[in-house]
C-alpha positions in Angstrom: -0.7 -0.2 -0.1 1.4 3.8 -0.6 1.3 6.2 2.0 2.4 9.8 2.0 4.9 11.3 5.4 4.2 14.2 6.7 7.0 15.0 5.3 6.5 14.8 1.4 3.6 16.1 1.7 4.4 19.1 3.5 6.9 19.4 -0.1 4.2 19.0 -2.1 2.2 22.2 -0.2 5.3 23.5 -0.7 5.3 22.8 -4.4 2.2 23.2 -4.7 2.4 26.9 -3.1 5.7 28.1 -5.8 3.0 26.9 -8.5 0.6 29.5 -7.2 3.5 31.9 -6.9 4.1 31.3 -10.6 0.6 32.1 -11.3 -0.2 34.7 -9.1 -2.9 33.5 -6.5 -0.5 35.4 -3.4 -3.0 34.6 -1.2 -3.0 30.6 -2.2 0.7 30.8 -1.7 0.5 33.2 1.6 -2.3 30.5 3.0 -0.1 27.7 2.0 3.1 28.4 3.5 1.3 29.8 6.2 0.6 26.5 6.9 3.4 25.3 6.7 5.5 27.0 8.7 2.2 26.2 11.4 2.9 21.5 10.9 6.4 22.0 10.7 6.8 23.6 14.4 4.4 21.6 15.9 6.5 18.7 14.2 9.8 20.3 14.4 10.0 22.1 16.9 10.9 26.5 17.0 14.0 25.5 16.0 14.5 23.8 13.5 16.1 25.4 9.9 13.7 24.6 8.2 11.0 26.3 9.9 13.7 28.8 9.6 13.7 28.8 6.0 10.2 29.0 5.0 9.0 31.6 7.8 11.9 33.5 5.8 10.6 32.0 2.2 7.3 33.8 4.2 8.0 36.6 5.0 9.6 37.6 2.0 6.9 36.5 0.0 5.2 38.6 2.4 6.9 42.2 1.6 6.5 41.5 -1.5 2.0 41.4 -1.7 2.3 44.4 0.5 5.0 46.5 -2.1 2.0 44.8 -4.5 -0.8 46.4 -2.7 0.7 49.5 -2.5 0.7 50.2 -5.7 4.7 49.9 -6.7 5.3 46.8 -8.8 2.2 44.3 -9.6 1.6 41.6 -13.2 3.3 43.2 -15.9 4.1 46.1 -13.6 -0.1 47.4 -13.3 -1.5 48.1 -9.7 -3.2 45.4 -8.2 -5.4 46.7 -5.5 -7.2 43.1 -4.9 -4.8 42.1 -1.8 -7.7 39.4 0.0 -7.2 40.5 3.5 -5.5 39.6 6.6 -3.0 36.4 7.0 -5.0 33.5 9.0 -3.2 33.2 12.3 0.7 35.2 10.8 0.7 37.2 14.0 1.2 34.0 16.1 3.5 32.7 14.1 5.8 35.9 15.1 6.1 36.8 11.1 5.6 40.2 9.5 5.5 41.2 6.7 
């Protein structure tokens, strides 16, 4: 029988986040990365390089999405004011844009 491990599942989510990022679906990317960080913190603890890497990736994405929200950049140089709103627990993870 074929089963996925915890690491495989999070790897798939991470790859999906990358695909969403390439498609410009920032809200989906942020949601997935927040989930990945929460799960990794639960399984690996908060002091782990894998958790730190995901937090860094999420922080960079949040900063970029903030620039898009402010109209500094966007798809093909157009402003993208349709930001979806507050995160789903970003504050609890200690991640700031």
